C-alpha positions in Angstrom: 0.0 0.0 0.0 2.8 2.4 0.9 4.7 1.6 -2.3 1.5 2.3 -4.4 0.9 5.5 -2.5 4.4 6.7 -3.3 4.7 5.6 -6.9 1.3 5.6 -8.5 -0.8 8.8 -8.9 -3.8 6.6 -9.9 -3.5 4.5 -6.7 -3.2 7.7 -4.5 -6.2 9.2 -6.2 -8.2 6.0 -5.8 -7.3 5.7 -2.1 -8.4 9.3 -1.4 -11.7 8.8 -3.2 -12.4 5.6 -1.3 -11.5 7.3 2.0 -13.9 10.1 1.1 -16.6 7.6 0.3 -16.1 5.8 3.6 -16.1 9.0 5.6 -19.2 10.3 3.9 -21.0 7.0 4.4 -20.1 7.0 8.1 -21.3 10.6 8.6 -24.6 9.8 6.7 -25.1 6.7 8.8 -24.6 8.5 12.1 -27.0 11.2 11.1 -29.7 8.9 9.7 -29.5 6.0 12.2 -31.2 7.9 15.0 -33.9 9.3 12.6 -34.5 5.7 11.3 -35.0 4.4 14.8 -37.4 7.2 15.6 -39.4 6.6 12.4 -39.6 2.8 13.1 -40.7 3.5 16.7 -43.4 6.0 15.5 -44.7 3.5 12.9 -44.8 0.7 15.5 -46.6 3.0 18.0 -49.2 4.0 15.4 -49.9 0.4 14.4 -50.1 -0.7 18.0 -52.5 2.1 19.1 -54.7 1.5 16.0 -54.8 -2.3 16.6 -55.7 -1.8 20.3 -58.4 0.7 19.4 -60.0 -1.7 16.9 -59.8 -4.6 19.4 -61.5 -2.5 22.0 -64.4 -1.7 19.7 -64.7 -5.4 18.8 -64.8 -6.5 22.5 -67.6 -4.0 23.2 -69.8 -5.7 20.6 -69.1 -9.3 21.4 -70.3 -11.5 24.4 -67.9 -11.7 27.3 -67.6 -15.5 26.8 -65.8 -15.0 23.5 -63.3 -12.5 24.7 -60.6 -15.0 25.7 -60.6 -16.5 22.3 -60.5 -13.1 20.6 -57.6 -11.9 22.8 -55.7 -15.1 22.1 -56.0 -14.9 18.3 -55.2 -11.1 18.4 -51.7 -11.6 19.8 -48.7 -11.2 17.6 -45.1 -12.0 17.8 -44.5 -8.7 19.6 -47.9 -7.9 21.1 -50.1 -9.5 23.9 -53.6 -8.6 24.9 -55.5 -9.3 28.2 -58.3 -7.8 30.3 -58.3 -6.8 33.9 -60.9 -5.4 36.3 -58.8 -2.4 37.2 -56.8 0.1 35.2 -53.1 0.7 35.5 -53.2 2.4 38.8 -49.8 1.0 39.8 -47.6 1.5 36.8 -44.7 -0.7 38.1 -47.1 -3.6 38.9 -48.8 -3.2 35.5 -45.4 -3.3 33.8 -44.5 -6.5 35.6 -47.8 -8.1 34.5 -47.2 -6.9 30.9 -43.7 -8.6 30.9 -45.3 -11.8 32.2 -47.9 -11.7 29.5 -45.3 -11.1 26.8 -43.3 -14.1 28.0 -46.3 -16.4 27.6 -46.4 -18.4 24.3 -49.2 -17.8 21.9 -51.8 -20.6 22.1 -52.9 -22.7 19.1 -49.6 -22.4 17.2 -47.3 -25.3 16.5 -44.1 -26.0 14.5 -41.4 -23.7 13.4 -43.8 -20.8 13.1 -44.7 -21.2 16.8 -41.1 -21.1 17.8 -40.7 -17.8 15.8 -43.8 -16.2 17.1 -43.2 -17.2 20.7 -39.6 -16.2 20.7 -39.8 -12.6 19.5 -41.5 -11.1 22.5 -39.7 -13.4 24.8 -36.3 -12.1 23.5 -37.4 -8.5 24.4 -38.6 -9.7 27.8 -35.3 -11.4 28.5 -33.5 -8.1 27.9 -35.9 -6.1 30.1 -35.0 -4.5 33.4 -38.2 -4.7 35.6 -36.7 -2.2 38.0 -37.0 0.7 35.5 -40.3 2.5 36.2 -42.6 3.1 33.3 -44.0 6.5 32.2 -47.7 6.8 31.9 -49.6 9.3 29.8 -53.4 9.8 30.2 -55.2 9.8 26.9 -58.7 10.3 28.3 -60.8 12.6 26.2 -58.0 13.1 23.6 -60.4 12.3 20.7 -59.6 9.8 17.9 -58.9 7.0 18.2 -59.9 7.1 21.9 -63.0 8.9 23.2 -63.0 6.8 26.4 -60.5 6.6 29.3 -57.2 5.3 28.1 -53.7 5.4 29.4 -50.5 4.9 27.3 -47.5 3.5 29.1 -43.9 3.8 28.0 -42.1 0.7 29.2 -38.5 1.9 29.2 -37.6 -1.4 30.9 -38.0 -3.4 27.6 -36.5 -2.7 24.2 -39.1 -0.5 22.3 -41.5 -1.4 25.0 -44.9 0.3 25.2 -48.3 -0.4 26.7 -51.9 0.7 26.4 -54.8 0.3 28.7 -58.4 1.2 27.5 -61.6 1.0 29.5 -64.4 -1.0 27.9 -68.1 -0.3 28.1 -68.5 -2.9 30.9 -65.9 -1.0 33.1 -63.3 -3.7 32.5 -59.9 -2.7 31.0 -58.3 -3.9 27.8 -54.6 -4.1 28.3 -52.0 -4.3 25.5 -48.2 -4.7 25.7 -45.6 -4.4 22.9 -41.9 -5.1 23.0 -39.6 -5.8 20.1 -35.8 -6.2 20.4 -34.3 -4.4 17.4 -31.2 -6.0 15.9 -28.0 -4.4 17.0 -26.2 -4.9 13.7 -26.4 -1.8 11.6 -24.6 -3.5 8.6 -27.0 -5.3 6.4 -26.5 -7.1 3.1 -28.3 -4.4 1.2 -26.0 -1.7 2.6 -22.9 -3.8 1.8 -24.0 -4.3 -1.8 -24.9 -0.6 -2.2 -21.5 0.5 -0.7 -19.6 -2.0 -2.9 -21.4 -0.9 -6.1 -20.7 2.8 -5.2 -17.1 2.0 -4.4 -16.7 0.1 -7.7 -18.2 3.0 -9.8 -16.2 5.6 -8.0 -13.0 3.5 -8.4 -13.6 3.3 -12.2 -14.2 7.0 -12.3 -11.1 7.7 -10.1 -8.9 5.5 -12.3 -10.1 7.1 -15.5 -9.5 10.6 -14.0 -6.1 9.7 -12.6 -5.0 8.3 -15.9 -6.2 11.4 -17.7 -4.0 13.4 -15.3 -1.0 11.1 -15.3 -0.8 10.6 -19.1 0.2 14.2 -20.0 2.5 14.2 -17.0 4.3 11.1 -18.3 4.4 12.7 -21.7 6.0 15.8 -20.2 8.5 13.7 -18.2 9.6 11.8 -21.4 9.9 15.0 -23.3 12.1 16.6 -20.6 14.3 13.5 -20.5 14.8 13.6 -24.3 15.4 17.3 -24.3 17.9 16.9 -21.5 19.9 14.5 -23.7 20.1 17.1 -26.4 17.5 15.5 -28.8 15.0 17.4 -30.8 11.6 17.1 -29.1 8.4 17.9 -30.9 6.1 20.4 -29.2 3.8 19.0 -26.6 0.1 19.1 -27.4 -1.4 22.2 -25.6 -4.8 20.7 -24.7 -6.8 19.5 -21.7 -7.6 21.3 -18.4 -6.1 24.7 -17.8 -3.4 23.4 -15.4 -2.2 20.7 -17.8 -2.4 23.0 -20.8 -0.5 25.8 -19.0 2.2 23.3 -18.0 2.6 22.1 -21.6 2.7 25.7 -22.9 5.4 26.6 -20.3 7.5 23.6 -21.3 7.2 24.5 -25.0 8.2 28.1 -24.3 11.2 26.9 -22.2 12.3 24.5 -25.0 12.1 27.3 -27.6 14.1 29.7 -25.4 16.8 27.1 -24.7 17.1 26.2 -28.3 17.4 29.8 -29.3 20.0 30.3 -26.6 22.1 27.3 -27.7 21.8 28.3 -31.4 22.9 31.8 -30.6 25.9 30.6 -28.6 26.8 28.1 -31.3 26.6 30.8 -34.0 28.7 33.2 -31.9 31.3 30.4 -31.4 31.4 29.6 -35.1 31.8 33.3 -36.0 34.6 33.8 -33.5 36.4 30.7 -34.7 36.0 31.7 -38.4 37.3 35.2 -37.7 40.3 33.8 -35.9 41.5 32.2 -39.2 42.6 35.5 -40.7 44.9 36.7 -37.8 46.3 33.2 -37.5 47.2 33.1 -41.1 48.9 36.5 -40.8 50.8 35.3 -37.7 52.0 32.2 -39.6 53.3 34.4 -42.5 55.2 36.6 -40.1 56.6 33.6 -38.2 58.1 32.4 -41.5 60.4 35.6 -41.6 61.8 35.0 -38.1 65.5 34.3 -38.4 65.8 32.4 -35.1 64.8 28.9 -36.0 64.2 27.8 -32.5 61.9 30.7 -31.8 60.3 30.3 -35.2 59.5 26.6 -34.4 57.9 27.5 -31.1 55.8 30.2 -32.6 54.6 28.0 -35.5 53.8 25.2 -33.0 51.7 27.6 -30.8 49.9 29.0 -33.9 49.2 25.4 -35.0 47.6 24.6 -31.7 45.4 27.6 -31.8 44.4 26.8 -35.4 43.6 23.2 -34.4 41.2 24.5 -31.6 39.6 26.9 -34.1 39.0 24.1 -36.6 37.5 21.9 -33.9 35.1 24.7 -32.8 34.0 25.2 -36.5 33.6 21.4 -36.9 31.4 21.3 -33.7 29.3 24.2 -35.1 28.8 22.4 -38.4 28.0 19.1 -36.8 25.5 20.7 -34.3 23.7 22.2 -37.3 23.1 18.8 -38.8 22.2 16.7 -35.7 21.3 13.1 -36.5 18.2 11.7 -34.6 19.2 9.5 -31.7 18.3 5.8 -32.1 18.9 2.7 -30.1 21.9 0.6 -31.2 
């Protein structure tokens, strides 16, 4: 990972994109998780109150002998119903009774479905703390769905626990209790698939973007390497985003300036070397008239050395003007 981070622009860009994705997903989850829990609790409360209200109306219109059967078949995996002579005057005692009712298995159910139905409320009861007192809200006269005495109980002892007690026409009370243990795991298969697809799409986009950035940079590096070896380099294409285009334009201007600078120096060197031929020829002629042969020999030798350097400078200037393209041998 460290090697890729140091050597590959595409890998670095991809890692940064994935880190940004993970951070944004974490922030989104932290913001939405509490809202999701509140929405689920509100939906469960609405369904629980509506179901209890309908059951109260049903019990008022049926003979008392049928009530036990109606209450039995009305129970769900998370809800239990029962009747009592008195209302929830003692909230703590009522909560204990509610937890006991939730722990009872539903009658008339057998097989795997029975194990599921009977285990849901029991799981919430097992996690309950009976010592936590409930909170009671009087719904009497609050209108729909209750125009009769009713009390709503928040059972904080159980996970998502709530209760409702409604007085029937015969002065008995219909009691309802709800408890559902929400799963602790916040990572679901759907979330994992969604995150994986998002990461895959972003990775493809990041790789494409990084390659689009790295390609002109590699082209610039190759051109700089060739130009540094003295080879003729074609102008870089001045296209793409402003930053890349301005970089290519700056390199092309630098290359033109350096080429002009080298050409001017080469021409100046060639001109100086060419102009030295005339005085060197004159010196040679004068050296021929020197009577001292030893001195004459030394002078001619020095003149010859200077002329050799001059010819070498001219040869360099001529060869530089006709540079052969470098090729691999």
